[in-house]
DRENMIFI-903370 format. One line per field, with one value per residue (C-alpha): residue in three letters; x negated, y, z. Coordinates in Angstrom, 2 decimals, always signed. Each point is the difference from the previous one (the first is absolute). Layout:
<rs>
residu: ALA | ...
c1: X | ...
c2: Y | ...
c3: Z | ...
</rs>
This chain:
<rs>
residu: MET | HIS | SER | LYS | SER | SER | VAL | LYS | ILE | ARG | SER | LEU | THR | LEU | ALA | VAL | ARG | THR | THR | VAL | ALA | LEU | LEU | SER | VAL | ALA | ALA | VAL | LEU | LEU | VAL | LEU | GLY | ILE | PHE | ASN | ALA | ALA | LEU | GLN | TRP | ASP | LEU | PHE | SER | PRO | ARG | VAL | GLU | ALA | VAL | LEU | TYR | GLY | LEU | PHE | GLY | SER | CYS | LEU | ALA | LEU | ALA | GLY | ILE | GLY | VAL | ALA | MET | THR | PHE | VAL | ILE | GLY | VAL | GLN | GLU | VAL | VAL | ALA | ALA | PHE | ARG | ARG | LEU | GLN | VAL | SER | ALA | GLU | PRO | VAL | THR | GLU | ALA | SER | ARG | GLY | ALA | TYR | ALA | LYS | VAL | ILE | LEU | SER | SER | LEU | ILE | GLY | LEU | LEU | ALA | LEU | VAL | THR | LEU | CYS | GLY | THR | LEU | ASN | VAL | LEU | VAL | LEU | ARG | HIS | ARG | GLN | GLN | VAL | PHE | GLU | GLN | VAL | ALA | ARG | GLU | GLN | LEU | GLU | ILE | PHE | GLY | PRO | ARG | LEU | ALA | GLY | LEU | VAL | GLY | GLU | LEU | GLY | GLY | PRO | PRO | ARG | ALA | ARG | VAL | PRO | GLU | GLY | LEU | TYR | GLN | ILE | ILE | ARG | SER | LEU | ASP | ASN | LEU | SER | PHE | ILE | GLN | ARG | SER | THR | VAL | TYR | LEU | PRO | ASP | PRO | ASP | GLU | PRO | SER | ALA | LEU | TRP | GLY | TYR | THR | ALA | TRP | ARG | GLU | TYR | ARG | ALA | GLU | ASP | GLY | PHE | ALA | ARG | PHE | TYR | ALA | ALA | LYS | GLU | PHE | GLU | LYS | GLY | MET | ALA | ALA | SER | PHE | THR | GLY | SER | SER | LYS | ASP | LEU | GLU | ARG | LEU | ASN | GLN | ALA | ARG | ASP | PHE | THR | VAL | PHE | TYR | PRO | LEU | ASN | ASN | GLU | THR | LEU | GLN | LEU | ILE | GLY | ILE | LEU | ARG | ILE | ASP | GLY | ASN | PRO | ARG | GLU | ASN | PHE | ARG | GLU | TYR | SER | TRP
c1: +0.00 | -2.81 | -1.84 | +3.03 | +0.37 | -3.67 | +0.37 | +3.03 | -1.79 | -2.99 | +2.36 | +1.73 | -3.33 | -1.11 | +3.30 | -0.17 | -3.63 | +0.63 | +3.09 | -1.87 | -2.82 | +2.44 | +1.85 | -3.30 | -1.01 | +3.46 | -0.29 | -3.38 | +1.33 | +3.07 | -2.15 | -2.18 | +3.11 | +1.41 | -3.24 | -0.42 | +3.45 | -0.22 | -3.52 | +0.29 | -3.21 | -1.45 | -2.15 | +2.00 | +0.76 | +3.60 | -0.98 | -1.65 | +3.06 | +2.22 | -2.21 | +0.11 | +3.78 | +0.23 | -2.32 | +2.09 | +3.22 | -1.60 | -1.27 | +3.47 | +1.63 | -2.47 | +0.24 | +3.78 | -0.47 | -2.46 | +2.50 | +2.62 | -2.40 | -1.05 | +3.63 | +0.90 | -3.06 | +0.41 | +3.64 | -0.99 | -2.65 | +2.41 | +2.57 | -2.68 | -1.22 | +3.48 | +0.40 | -3.24 | +0.69 | -3.68 | -1.05 | -3.56 | -1.76 | -2.41 | +1.39 | -0.27 | -2.16 | +1.24 | -2.48 | -0.68 | +1.23 | -3.58 | -0.50 | +3.09 | -1.19 | -3.42 | +1.57 | +2.29 | -2.81 | -2.33 | +2.69 | +0.61 | -3.73 | -0.36 | +2.88 | -1.36 | -3.43 | +1.54 | +2.09 | -3.02 | -2.12 | +2.68 | +0.35 | -3.75 | -0.11 | +2.99 | -1.88 | -2.90 | +2.33 | +1.92 | -3.23 | -1.04 | +3.42 | -0.28 | -3.40 | +1.39 | +2.92 | -2.35 | -2.13 | +3.00 | +1.62 | -3.18 | -0.35 | +3.42 | -0.84 | -3.02 | +2.49 | +2.88 | -1.81 | -1.65 | +3.20 | +2.03 | -2.51 | +0.24 | +3.80 | -0.08 | -2.49 | +2.44 | +2.85 | -1.21 | +2.12 | +2.31 | +3.15 | +3.28 | +1.51 | -0.93 | -3.13 | -1.94 | +1.13 | -3.60 | -0.61 | +3.15 | -1.00 | -3.40 | +1.52 | +2.66 | -2.60 | -1.95 | +3.15 | +0.79 | -3.21 | +0.77 | -2.69 | +1.21 | +3.05 | +0.12 | -2.10 | +0.29 | -1.66 | -0.69 | -0.81 | -1.05 | +2.33 | -1.44 | +1.30 | -0.23 | -2.89 | +2.10 | +2.59 | -0.15 | +1.99 | +0.73 | +1.41 | +0.97 | +1.59 | +2.67 | +2.59 | +0.42 | -1.27 | +2.32 | -0.69 | +1.27 | -2.58 | -3.15 | -2.46 | +1.37 | -1.59 | -0.63 | -2.25 | -2.87 | +1.00 | -1.36 | -3.67 | -0.61 | +1.91 | -2.18 | -3.05 | +1.12 | +0.79 | -3.48 | -1.52 | +1.58 | -1.74 | -3.41 | -0.43 | -0.88 | -0.76 | +3.71 | +0.80 | -2.90 | +1.27 | +3.47 | -1.47 | -1.85 | +3.23 | +0.30 | +3.79 | +0.84 | -0.05 | -2.32 | -0.34 | -1.42 | -1.20 | +1.19 | -2.69 | -0.06 | -2.88 | -1.90 | +0.42 | +2.41 | +2.61 | +3.38 | +2.04 | -0.03 | +1.51 | +1.04 | +0.51 | +1.83 | -0.83 | +2.39 | -1.10 | +1.95 | -1.84 | -1.91 | -3.49 | -1.42 | +0.75 | -2.60 | -3.66 | -2.27
c2: +0.00 | +2.32 | -0.92 | +0.87 | +3.31 | +0.82 | -0.72 | +2.28 | +2.78 | -0.29 | +0.10 | +3.04 | +1.75 | -0.77 | +1.25 | +3.23 | +0.70 | -0.73 | +2.21 | +2.85 | -0.31 | +0.04 | +3.01 | +1.80 | -0.54 | +1.16 | +3.11 | +0.91 | -0.49 | +2.08 | +2.89 | -0.17 | -0.03 | +3.08 | +1.97 | -1.26 | +1.32 | +3.24 | +1.01 | -1.56 | -1.94 | -1.52 | -2.44 | -3.09 | -1.07 | -1.02 | -3.67 | +0.39 | +1.88 | -2.86 | -2.51 | +2.09 | +0.31 | -3.77 | -0.54 | +2.40 | -1.84 | -3.39 | +1.14 | +1.20 | -3.21 | -2.23 | +2.21 | -0.45 | -3.75 | +0.31 | +1.99 | -2.66 | -2.78 | +1.92 | +0.50 | -3.66 | -1.36 | +2.63 | -0.93 | -3.66 | +0.79 | +2.11 | -2.81 | -2.53 | +2.25 | +0.32 | -3.75 | -0.63 | +2.81 | +0.51 | +3.36 | +1.03 | +0.71 | +2.45 | +3.45 | +1.19 | +3.07 | +2.58 | +1.93 | +3.49 | +3.10 | +0.91 | -3.25 | +0.70 | +3.56 | -1.26 | -2.42 | +2.68 | +2.55 | -2.49 | -0.84 | +3.68 | +0.70 | -3.02 | +1.15 | +3.55 | -1.27 | -2.18 | +2.88 | +2.32 | -2.58 | -0.50 | +3.78 | +0.38 | -2.86 | +1.52 | +3.31 | -1.87 | -1.97 | +3.16 | +1.82 | -2.84 | +0.00 | +3.73 | -0.51 | -2.75 | +2.25 | +2.83 | -2.34 | -1.50 | +3.42 | +1.53 | -2.96 | +0.84 | +3.71 | -0.73 | -1.30 | +2.47 | +3.07 | +1.27 | -0.55 | +1.85 | +2.87 | +0.32 | +0.22 | +2.55 | +2.10 | +0.14 | +1.37 | +3.58 | +0.52 | -1.89 | -0.88 | +0.16 | -2.47 | -2.25 | -1.45 | -1.96 | -3.59 | -1.19 | +1.75 | -1.52 | -3.49 | +0.22 | +1.13 | -2.68 | -2.68 | +0.96 | -0.06 | -3.50 | -1.35 | -1.85 | +1.76 | +3.49 | +1.54 | +3.30 | +2.03 | +3.78 | +2.48 | +3.47 | +3.06 | +3.48 | +2.96 | +2.45 | +3.04 | -0.88 | -2.01 | -1.12 | -1.69 | -3.38 | -1.98 | -3.66 | -2.80 | -3.59 | -2.66 | -0.81 | -1.25 | -0.96 | +2.58 | +2.95 | +3.12 | +2.30 | -1.26 | +2.04 | +1.53 | +1.60 | +3.09 | +0.24 | +1.80 | -1.86 | -0.54 | -3.38 | -0.57 | -2.06 | +2.52 | +2.83 | -2.11 | -0.56 | +3.71 | +0.88 | -2.54 | +1.78 | +3.21 | -1.65 | -1.65 | -3.60 | -0.86 | +0.14 | -2.81 | -2.06 | +0.57 | -1.22 | -3.20 | -0.68 | -0.15 | -3.81 | -0.09 | -2.02 | +3.16 | +0.86 | +3.44 | -0.29 | +3.17 | +0.55 | +1.93 | +1.36 | -0.28 | +2.78 | -1.82 | +2.66 | -1.24 | +0.27 | -2.42 | -2.49 | -3.47 | -1.14 | -3.72 | -1.17 | -3.62 | -2.66 | -0.72 | -3.29 | -1.41 | -3.20 | +1.22 | -3.36 | -1.21 | +2.40 | -0.98 | +2.91
c3: +0.00 | +0.96 | -3.21 | -2.14 | +1.82 | -0.58 | -3.72 | -0.21 | +1.89 | -2.33 | -2.98 | +1.49 | +0.54 | -3.57 | -1.43 | +2.03 | -0.93 | -3.67 | -0.02 | +1.66 | -2.54 | -2.93 | +1.41 | +0.53 | -3.63 | -1.14 | +2.19 | -1.51 | -3.54 | +0.87 | +1.25 | -3.11 | -2.20 | +1.72 | -0.41 | -3.56 | -0.95 | +1.99 | -1.09 | -3.48 | +0.31 | -3.13 | +1.92 | -0.99 | -3.55 | -0.85 | +0.14 | +3.43 | +1.26 | -1.19 | +1.86 | +3.18 | -0.21 | -0.41 | +2.97 | +2.08 | -0.85 | +0.66 | +3.42 | +0.96 | -1.20 | +1.86 | +3.08 | -0.08 | -0.06 | +2.87 | +2.05 | -0.61 | +1.01 | +3.12 | +0.96 | -0.45 | +1.86 | +2.72 | +0.59 | +0.21 | +2.60 | +2.05 | +0.02 | +0.96 | +2.79 | +1.45 | -0.14 | +1.81 | +2.46 | +0.37 | +1.32 | -0.44 | +3.26 | -1.56 | -0.70 | -3.60 | -0.26 | -2.44 | -2.09 | +1.27 | -1.81 | -0.74 | -1.92 | -2.13 | -0.60 | -1.13 | -2.45 | -1.48 | -0.18 | -1.67 | -2.55 | -0.79 | -0.34 | -2.30 | -2.22 | -0.08 | -1.01 | -2.72 | -1.40 | +0.08 | -1.83 | -2.65 | -0.42 | -0.51 | -2.50 | -1.81 | -0.42 | -1.62 | -2.27 | -0.95 | -0.81 | -2.31 | -1.69 | -0.63 | -1.59 | -2.22 | -0.99 | -0.97 | -2.10 | -1.80 | -0.52 | -1.42 | -2.34 | -1.45 | -0.08 | -2.18 | -2.56 | +0.34 | +1.36 | -3.22 | -2.02 | +2.61 | +0.10 | -3.78 | +0.11 | +2.83 | -1.98 | -2.92 | +2.14 | +0.11 | +3.12 | +2.34 | -1.97 | +1.90 | -2.46 | -2.92 | +1.52 | -2.65 | -0.02 | +0.00 | +3.32 | +1.42 | -1.15 | +1.70 | +3.31 | -0.28 | -0.75 | +3.10 | +2.12 | -1.23 | +1.50 | +3.23 | +2.04 | -1.00 | +1.62 | -1.88 | -2.46 | -0.26 | -2.37 | +1.39 | -2.09 | +1.16 | -0.31 | -2.54 | +1.90 | +3.69 | +1.57 | +2.98 | -2.23 | -1.70 | -2.57 | +0.54 | -2.14 | +0.85 | -2.19 | +2.56 | -2.51 | -3.64 | -2.47 | -0.54 | -2.01 | +2.74 | +2.51 | +0.44 | +2.43 | +3.16 | +1.56 | +3.74 | +2.45 | +1.65 | +3.63 | +1.04 | +0.68 | -3.14 | -2.13 | +1.28 | -0.74 | -3.59 | -0.46 | +1.28 | -2.41 | -2.96 | +1.08 | -0.22 | +3.42 | -0.83 | +3.64 | +0.86 | -2.42 | +1.35 | +3.53 | -0.99 | -1.44 | +3.25 | +2.03 | -0.42 | -0.04 | -3.15 | -2.11 | -2.89 | -1.58 | -3.51 | -1.79 | -3.57 | -1.86 | -3.54 | -2.45 | +1.78 | +3.35 | +1.23 | +2.47 | -1.74 | +2.13 | +2.85 | +0.04 | +3.45 | +0.51 | +3.12 | +0.67 | +1.20 | +3.61 | +0.01 | -2.99 | +0.69 | -0.89 | +1.09 | -3.51 | -1.41 | +0.17 | +0.78
</rs>
């Protein structure tokens, strides 16, 4: 009888420890998932995220089975104890509050260290992705950039309508690339240095679409306006921002800046598929 009780107690202890371990793993994965969604980490690829979600679900499922086993074995032990009417002579010592506090504090410090480590690794991964985006974008600009500069040079001025279809097709082709979110051509205002003209191929080609005039208000707009006045350092500074944005100068045959092509990259693109 005592042997059977010992086996059940050992089984109960194993079930409890296994359940606690599974719940601990699930808790860590849950915290990582929350920070991954809130901070939009790019540390994990879609396939790795799918594996982690599967591991999280498996841990919860197995932990549920462990809870059920613990409940059943525990009830059996309680019933057996009442039947035997055996009262332990030794008092059970309860863990002190300090011990519980140490366990909780250690767990919080461990989770904080893990989140900090993942955040640091994510910064490194994001920096690499930005470098890959710039390389891939500039590779495309070597093809489309000179053609676009030639078309801009033929405009003579920012047209409010009837933009050349060739210019539209180039912008549209760039926008259709998966790693590009939007492409915009900016031209200087011939009368006012603080104003710019911008054009995006945001819909199918229509003759009434053209460049829109606006005043430079944002930091990058002021930088582009300053570049048109002869300050090349402003454009270089904009390209050093490392924020999935490339500013490509459009020069004429005399290397005079006549326009700027801004490319906004797609931050959700899987740049792991590109080898650089």
